[in-house]
RODO-2510 file (C-alpha; in nm, 4 decimals, decimal comma):
residues 397
     n   res          X          Y          Z
     1     m    -6,1151     4,6863     4,6022
     2     a    -6,0154     4,8804     4,2302
     3     h    -5,7000     5,0157     4,3444
     4     g    -5,5586     4,7362     4,5287
     5     e    -5,3097     4,7235     4,3032
     6     h    -5,1366     5,0130     4,4228
     7     l    -5,1500     4,9366     4,7703
     8     h    -4,8532     4,8301     4,9434
     9     p    -4,7645     4,4445     5,0952
    10     a    -4,8181     4,5331     5,4643
    11     t    -5,1719     4,7154     5,3526
    12     v    -5,2585     4,4138     5,1530
    13     a    -5,1891     4,1636     5,4129
    14     v    -5,4286     4,3719     5,6349
    15     t    -5,6878     4,4826     5,4097
    16     f    -5,7802     4,1712     5,2086
    17     g    -5,9541     3,8404     5,2672
    18     r    -6,1947     4,0855     5,4239
    19     p    -6,5590     4,0269     5,4732
    20     p    -6,8100     4,2946     5,2495
    21     r    -6,9018     4,6015     5,4416
    22     v    -7,2030     4,5807     5,5748
    23     q    -7,3950     4,7688     5,8927
    24     g    -7,3392     4,4814     6,1438
    25     g    -7,1734     4,2645     5,9466
    26     p    -6,8522     4,1421     6,0805
    27     v    -6,4970     4,2649     6,0472
    28     n    -6,3073     3,9492     6,0190
    29     p    -6,4375     3,6195     5,8168
    30     p    -6,6157     3,3777     5,9818
    31     l    -6,4798     3,0112     6,0720
    32     v    -6,7036     2,8084     5,9141
    33     l    -6,6837     2,4339     6,0603
    34     s    -6,9021     2,2183     5,8165
    35     s    -6,7767     1,9026     5,6079
    36     t    -7,0531     1,9369     5,4093
    37     y    -7,3147     2,1883     5,2621
    38     v    -7,6741     2,1754     5,1750
    39     s    -7,6855     2,0753     4,7701
    40     q    -8,0114     1,9946     4,5653
    41     g    -7,9856     1,8378     4,1715
    42     v    -7,6807     1,8677     3,9697
    43     p    -7,3860     1,9781     4,1760
    44     g    -7,2692     2,3078     4,0522
    45     p    -7,0123     2,5882     4,1548
    46     e    -7,1646     2,6310     4,5010
    47     l    -7,0310     2,4628     4,7747
    48     l    -7,0923     2,1162     4,8394
    49     y    -6,8243     1,9396     5,0091
    50     t    -6,4935     2,1080     5,1912
    51     r    -6,2476     1,8254     5,0114
    52     s    -6,3199     2,0582     4,7274
    53     g    -6,3626     2,3887     4,8938
    54     t    -6,4921     2,5755     5,1955
    55     e    -6,5543     2,9332     5,2699
    56     t    -6,3313     2,9559     5,5218
    57     w    -6,0296     2,9142     5,2707
    58     a    -6,1403     3,1594     5,0410
    59     p    -5,9904     3,4735     5,2266
    60     f    -5,6536     3,3625     5,2875
    61     e    -5,6111     3,2431     4,9336
    62     e    -5,7013     3,5456     4,8379
    63     a    -5,4948     3,7888     5,0679
    64     l    -5,1693     3,5360     4,9736
    65     g    -5,2318     3,5561     4,6303
    66     r    -5,2628     3,9232     4,6179
    67     l    -4,9154     3,9273     4,8154
    68     e    -4,7945     3,7344     4,5595
    69     g    -4,9512     3,9873     4,2904
    70     a    -5,1125     3,6536     4,1369
    71     v    -5,4562     3,7204     3,9127
    72     h    -5,5802     3,4270     4,1004
    73     p    -5,6164     3,2948     4,4736
    74     a    -5,3488     3,0736     4,6469
    75     v    -5,4122     2,7345     4,6698
    76     v    -5,3859     2,6266     5,0298
    77     f    -5,2659     2,2940     5,1409
    78     g    -5,3015     2,0400     5,4407
    79     s    -4,9027     2,1149     5,4583
    80     g    -4,6193     2,2096     5,3095
    81     m    -4,5074     1,9313     5,1810
    82     a    -4,8256     1,8741     5,0377
    83     a    -4,7730     2,1932     4,8381
    84     v    -4,4513     2,0492     4,7256
    85     a    -4,6028     1,7435     4,6077
    86     a    -4,8887     1,9100     4,4263
    87     a    -4,5977     2,1636     4,2685
    88     l    -4,3793     1,8746     4,1258
    89     s    -4,6376     1,6591     3,9986
    90     l    -4,6163     1,8825     3,6839
    91     v    -4,3044     1,6756     3,6320
    92     p    -4,4231     1,3582     3,4056
    93     d    -4,2863     1,0072     3,4712
    94     g    -3,9575     1,0162     3,3418
    95     g    -3,9201     1,3150     3,3170
    96     v    -3,5980     1,5139     3,4635
    97     l    -3,6128     1,7490     3,7541
    98     v    -3,3506     2,0094     3,8298
    99     v    -3,3526     2,0894     4,2169
   100     p    -3,0780     2,2630     4,4347
   101     r    -2,7893     2,0505     4,6243
   102     h    -2,9246     2,2440     4,9317
   103     a    -3,3223     2,2800     4,9845
   104     y    -3,5332     2,2043     5,2311
   105     q    -3,4007     1,8222     5,3253
   106     v    -3,7933     1,6317     5,2859
   107     s    -3,8037     1,8166     4,9473
   108     l    -3,5331     1,6845     4,8299
   109     g    -3,6367     1,3587     5,0058
   110     y    -3,9343     1,3777     4,7284
   111     a    -3,7611     1,4225     4,4705
   112     d    -3,5720     1,1301     4,5332
   113     d    -3,9477     0,9301     4,5997
   114     l    -3,9909     1,0682     4,2149
   115     a    -3,6542     0,9209     4,1218
   116     k    -3,7568     0,5789     4,2457
   117     k    -4,0911     0,5246     4,1822
   118     h    -4,1628     0,7291     3,8913
   119     g    -3,8490     0,7103     3,6939
   120     v    -3,7666     1,1005     3,7317
   121     e    -3,3968     1,1780     3,6454
   122     v    -3,3078     1,4637     3,9693
   123     r    -3,0004     1,7029     3,8857
   124     r    -2,8516     1,8398     4,1641
   125     v    -2,7620     2,1773     4,1527
   126     d    -2,5401     2,4453     4,3498
   127     i    -2,8562     2,6874     4,2659
   128     a    -2,6019     2,9913     4,3156
   129     d    -2,3917     2,8720     4,0454
   130     t    -2,6291     2,9967     3,7826
   131     d    -2,3899     2,8652     3,4680
   132     q    -2,4346     2,5392     3,6525
   133     v    -2,8316     2,5770     3,6660
   134     v    -2,8855     2,6433     3,3073
   135     a    -2,6679     2,3745     3,1943
   136     a    -2,9058     2,1593     3,4012
   137     l    -3,1602     2,2882     3,2043
   138     e    -2,9731     2,1380     2,8996
   139     p    -3,0177     1,8399     2,6631
   140     a    -2,7137     1,6490     2,5596
   141     g    -2,5121     1,7796     2,2740
   142     s    -2,6322     2,1512     2,3849
   143     s    -2,3178     2,3871     2,3227
   144     r    -2,4626     2,5293     2,6949
   145     r    -2,3728     2,2055     2,8448
   146     p    -2,0651     2,1553     2,8396
   147     a    -1,9065     1,7753     2,9773
   148     a    -1,6521     2,0171     3,2031
   149     k    -2,0285     2,1369     3,4229
   150     r    -2,0395     1,7094     3,5093
   151     g    -2,2540     1,6817     3,2336
   152     d    -2,1325     1,3158     3,2050
   153     s    -2,3835     1,2314     3,5177
   154     w    -2,6439     1,3831     3,3920
   155     g    -2,8855     1,2105     3,1039
   156     e    -2,9773     1,3053     2,7826
   157     g    -3,2981     1,5032     2,7555
   158     g    -3,3466     1,8550     2,9047
   159     a    -3,4987     1,9211     3,2414
   160     d    -3,9503     1,8984     3,2206
   161     v    -3,9248     2,1375     3,5970
   162     a    -3,6884     2,3378     3,7952
   163     l    -3,7366     2,3835     4,1508
   164     l    -3,5728     2,6637     4,3473
   165     e    -3,4969     2,7707     4,6466
   166     s    -3,3861     3,0861     4,7325
   167     p    -3,2056     3,1622     4,9898
   168     t    -3,1574     2,7836     5,0712
   169     n    -3,2837     2,6234     5,3479
   170     p    -3,0034     2,5456     5,5500
   171     m    -2,6933     2,7206     5,3842
   172     l    -2,8634     3,0467     5,2445
   173     e    -2,7247     3,0622     4,8798
   174     v    -2,9204     3,3095     4,6967
   175     a    -3,0158     3,2623     4,3784
   176     d    -3,0006     3,4657     4,0371
   177     l    -3,3678     3,4278     4,0360
   178     p    -3,4388     3,6803     3,7187
   179     a    -3,1869     3,5044     3,5184
   180     l    -3,2755     3,1867     3,5765
   181     l    -3,6010     3,1951     3,5465
   182     a    -3,5616     3,3746     3,2055
   183     a    -3,2985     3,0938     3,0544
   184     a    -3,6137     2,8540     3,2073
   185     r    -3,8657     3,0117     2,9858
   186     e    -3,6642     3,0180     2,6839
   187     r    -3,5983     2,6399     2,7369
   188     g    -3,9442     2,5784     2,7788
   189     v    -3,9078     2,4314     3,1537
   190     r    -4,1342     2,5250     3,3920
   191     t    -4,0468     2,6974     3,7458
   192     v    -4,1325     2,6266     4,0896
   193     v    -3,9972     2,8580     4,3217
   194     d    -3,9945     2,7502     4,7264
   195     n    -4,0578     3,1405     4,8654
   196     t    -4,0585     3,0419     5,2373
   197     f    -3,7191     3,1968     5,3877
   198     a    -3,8072     3,5114     5,1926
   199     t    -4,1886     3,5457     5,2476
   200     p    -4,3700     3,7597     4,9729
   201     l    -4,2307     4,0625     5,1299
   202     g    -3,8807     3,9683     5,0474
   203     q    -3,9855     3,8910     4,6928
   204     n    -4,2265     3,8347     4,4444
   205     p    -4,1018     3,5345     4,1897
   206     l    -4,4456     3,5366     3,9522
   207     a    -4,3076     3,9013     3,8613
   208     l    -3,9746     3,7721     3,7824
   209     g    -4,1538     3,4960     3,5643
   210     a    -4,1941     3,1760     3,8049
   211     d    -4,5111     2,9931     3,6923
   212     v    -4,5576     2,8415     4,0266
   213     v    -4,4488     3,0208     4,3912
   214     l    -4,4983     2,7768     4,6943
   215     h    -4,5089     2,8383     5,0908
   216     s    -4,4502     2,6739     5,3713
   217     v    -4,7728     2,8728     5,5180
   218     t    -4,6448     2,6652     5,8924
   219     k    -4,3729     2,9354     5,8882
   220     y    -4,3654     3,3128     5,8536
   221     l    -4,7090     3,3702     5,6855
   222     a    -4,8845     3,2198     6,0197
   223     g    -4,6494     3,2961     6,2209
   224     h    -4,6915     3,1531     6,6050
   225     s    -4,5950     2,7771     6,5705
   226     d    -4,9236     2,6339     6,5794
   227     v    -5,0514     2,5133     6,2396
   228     v    -4,9065     2,3080     5,9505
   229     l    -5,0401     2,4218     5,6346
   230     g    -4,8668     2,5012     5,2927
   231     a    -5,0214     2,6758     4,9260
   232     c    -4,8898     2,7261     4,6209
   233     v    -4,9807     3,0346     4,3922
   234     t    -4,9706     3,0551     3,9838
   235     n    -5,0499     3,2893     3,7287
   236     d    -5,1519     3,0184     3,4587
   237     p    -5,5258     2,9413     3,4821
   238     s    -5,4484     2,6136     3,3446
   239     l    -5,1987     2,5687     3,6407
   240     d    -5,4194     2,6942     3,8826
   241     a    -5,7132     2,4664     3,7825
   242     e    -5,4278     2,1230     3,8033
   243     l    -5,3043     2,2167     4,0953
   244     r    -5,6978     2,2230     4,2547
   245     a    -5,7599     1,9401     4,1209
   246     y    -5,4779     1,7685     4,2658
   247     r    -5,5890     1,8613     4,6051
   248     t    -5,8940     1,7465     4,5555
   249     l    -5,8268     1,4111     4,4229
   250     h    -5,4999     1,3315     4,6809
   251     g    -5,7324     1,4438     4,9760
   252     s    -5,3886     1,7522     5,0386
   253     i    -5,6571     1,9605     5,1860
   254     a    -5,6444     2,2137     5,4962
   255     g    -5,8832     2,1775     5,8035
   256     p    -6,0538     2,5184     5,8232
   257     f    -5,9482     2,6097     6,1589
   258     e    -5,5710     2,6447     6,0815
   259     v    -5,6569     2,8620     5,7759
   260     w    -5,8549     3,0831     5,9572
   261     l    -5,5426     3,0682     6,2738
   262     a    -5,3158     3,1261     5,9038
   263     l    -5,5006     3,4203     5,7854
   264     r    -5,4765     3,5863     6,1414
   265     g    -5,1267     3,5291     6,1823
   266     l    -5,0962     3,7259     5,8103
   267     r    -5,2752     4,0146     5,9347
   268     t    -4,8926     4,1291     6,1083
   269     l    -4,6843     3,9301     5,8905
   270     h    -4,4782     4,2828     5,7806
   271     l    -4,4480     4,3536     6,1593
   272     r    -4,3282     4,0446     6,1993
   273     v    -4,1023     4,0175     5,8981
   274     e    -3,9846     4,3515     5,9526
   275     r    -3,8689     4,3290     6,3260
   276     a    -3,7301     3,9734     6,2687
   277     q    -3,5076     4,0764     5,9842
   278     a    -3,3898     4,3795     6,2047
   279     n    -3,2983     4,1305     6,4866
   280     a    -3,1219     3,8986     6,2419
   281     a    -2,9248     4,1413     6,0987
   282     v    -2,7840     4,2844     6,4351
   283     l    -2,7207     3,9348     6,5323
   284     a    -2,4989     3,8556     6,2283
   285     t    -2,2616     4,1805     6,2401
   286     r    -2,2082     4,0755     6,6207
   287     l    -2,1810     3,6983     6,5658
   288     a    -1,9655     3,7769     6,2974
   289     e    -1,6765     3,9357     6,5291
   290     h    -1,7413     3,6714     6,8139
   291     p    -1,4320     3,4959     6,8705
   292     a    -1,6008     3,2013     6,9563
   293     v    -1,7560     3,2035     6,5933
   294     a    -1,5899     3,0316     6,3124
   295     e    -1,8147     3,1823     6,0400
   296     v    -2,1758     3,3010     5,9625
   297     r    -2,4068     3,3099     5,6973
   298     h    -2,6607     3,6219     5,6562
   299     p    -2,7302     3,7587     5,3149
   300     s    -2,7049     4,1354     5,5143
   301     l    -2,3334     4,1123     5,6135
   302     p    -2,1004     4,3085     5,2958
   303     s    -1,9098     3,9736     5,3471
   304     d    -2,1592     3,7342     5,2514
   305     p    -2,1555     3,5411     4,9339
   306     g    -2,5081     3,6254     4,8294
   307     h    -2,4906     3,9882     4,9685
   308     a    -2,4883     4,1686     4,6554
   309     r    -2,7387     3,9773     4,4720
   310     a    -3,0090     3,9709     4,7622
   311     a    -2,9360     4,3333     4,8169
   312     r    -3,0341     4,3434     4,3979
   313     q    -3,3621     4,1217     4,4352
   314     m    -3,4933     4,1150     4,7312
   315     r    -3,6360     4,3233     4,9776
   316     g    -3,4787     4,2917     5,3007
   317     f    -3,2574     3,9755     5,3861
   318     g    -3,5013     3,7385     5,5727
   319     a    -3,4273     3,6236     5,9487
   320     i    -3,2439     3,3086     5,8947
   321     i    -2,8549     3,2930     6,0206
   322     g    -2,6478     3,0341     5,9376
   323     m    -2,3718     2,9918     6,2419
   324     r    -2,0775     2,7915     6,2968
   325     p    -1,8763     2,8032     6,6410
   326     v    -1,5565     2,6922     6,6984
   327     g    -1,4848     2,3918     6,7777
   328     g    -1,6810     2,1892     6,5654
   329     t    -1,9596     1,9472     6,6564
   330     a    -1,9364     1,9039     6,9892
   331     a    -1,9351     2,2841     7,0691
   332     a    -2,2412     2,3612     6,8448
   333     d    -2,4194     2,0871     7,0693
   334     a    -2,3206     2,2577     7,3692
   335     v    -2,3946     2,5807     7,2256
   336     v    -2,7871     2,4950     7,1836
   337     a    -2,7994     2,3473     7,5179
   338     a    -2,6405     2,6193     7,6629
   339     l    -2,9317     2,8601     7,5546
   340     r    -3,2141     2,9707     7,7800
   341     l    -3,4274     3,2350     7,5895
   342     w    -3,3359     3,0873     7,2329
   343     v    -3,5985     2,7778     7,1927
   344     p    -3,4284     2,4656     7,0503
   345     a    -3,6728     2,3462     6,7438
   346     t    -3,6299     2,2226     6,3917
   347     s    -3,9272     2,4402     6,2680
   348     l    -3,8930     2,7995     6,1809
   349     g    -4,0322     3,1230     6,1063
   350     g    -4,2451     3,1906     6,4230
   351     v    -4,2678     3,4896     6,6890
   352     e    -3,9917     3,3210     6,8950
   353     s    -3,6375     3,3078     6,8269
   354     s    -3,5011     2,9428     6,7574
   355     l    -3,2248     2,7268     6,6606
   356     e    -3,0890     2,3425     6,5808
   357     r    -2,7794     2,1629     6,4166
   358     r    -2,9299     2,1122     6,0981
   359     r    -2,7164     1,7695     6,0570
   360     r    -2,8441     1,6073     6,3692
   361     f    -3,0664     1,4763     6,0854
   362     t    -2,9426     1,1677     5,8615
   363     t    -3,1392     1,2538     5,5721
   364     e    -3,0159     1,6179     5,5548
   365     s    -2,7896     1,7252     5,2448
   366     p    -2,4256     1,5551     5,3165
   367     t    -2,2958     1,8642     5,2025
   368     v    -2,4339     2,0821     5,5114
   369     p    -2,1528     2,0893     5,7599
   370     e    -2,1884     1,8727     6,0912
   371     d    -2,1210     2,1712     6,2588
   372     l    -2,4237     2,4138     6,1202
   373     l    -2,6575     2,5721     6,3918
   374     r    -2,9571     2,7413     6,1299
   375     m    -3,0935     2,9998     6,3507
   376     s    -3,4489     3,1272     6,3269
   377     v    -3,4448     3,4760     6,4852
   378     g    -3,7842     3,6242     6,6573
   379     v    -3,9299     3,9511     6,7506
   380     e    -3,7947     3,9669     7,0680
   381     d    -3,6022     4,2239     7,2083
   382     v    -3,2510     4,2171     7,0087
   383     e    -3,0699     4,2888     7,3329
   384     d    -3,2240     3,9891     7,5101
   385     l    -3,1371     3,7580     7,2031
   386     w    -2,7716     3,8808     7,1763
   387     a    -2,7562     3,8562     7,5544
   388     d    -2,8076     3,4883     7,5672
   389     l    -2,6285     3,3842     7,2638
   390     d    -2,3185     3,5269     7,3459
   391     q    -2,3143     3,3692     7,7077
   392     a    -2,3851     3,0341     7,5329
   393     l    -2,0736     3,1001     7,3435
   394     r    -1,8926     3,1676     7,5850
   395     s    -1,9368     2,8802     7,8130
   396     v    -1,8436     2,6452     7,5255
   397     r    -1,4992     2,8400     7,4305
***
């Protein structure tokens, strides 16, 4: 489609990854369940074995690549963590990796594993503190890395890769992505941006200079809590080849049926995200005024520390809310137990509204408050969602 680059994201999500228009042909790409393809002679670019590629991946990869504004199709993986592992394989042994102090806990665990097994130095930073992040990119002795920025706890070298997450999971801090990506590029630091929370509808980090964008497709992209997948997207042809080779060599492949389902979910991404974001903004405003709530985090709130930055660089504020009830950890657990419509669950981004107390996981960052409830707002009627929240909060006062 020659005019595809001029289409709005909602149209891209519906349009791309379709079969050719031929009389009597299907509107949707077919699901092909085959591990092996007919091949004679020397293997060429054609399909050979599903670990290397399948026609069922291609439509989803095309559509997601277009949504992120990439020149290459996305690279789909068997899980979000497989995508994280592929992206962080760009860190050399003994290299330096900069990560947010608050991010998806398993991503941070993987960074620690790289430190243990491959001698990688992991520098944790407050992603909302631009000066601190830039300082972490610098080698020792640089005038831009003063000791006051905790330089004494970092090694001598400059960073090799920076993993950025914005908004962060679960604290909802908003990074100044344009400034951080420009600073990293100036210093020759490769950047990986986890765009799971914002989705391609909320921001496109490749356009801001990111080297790789990754997604947990499990969440908003698939959107129905029925598949586990991940994906990476890049504009760099050498990185694209490297990520595809990693997938094949490490066997980090996705099942065709799961990818077919994810493409089906992607078709309604814009509808789901628009509704969920609108619901979240209403709920965040009401929660901020509720007598049983001690703190609310959502970038839509003018009082939120990330509001101005999110309003400047994002298209929408997302559908994740952080909430701390009055009464601490016991009250947080009691609220979860008292809810009837909201689903107590650890994932997010589905059509259903869910929540959990994040520090029930011992691997969660120790600076995440014990009583923080991470709320994933779904597409139900907002008044029903509010009625359930209100009764649960009032029941534990």
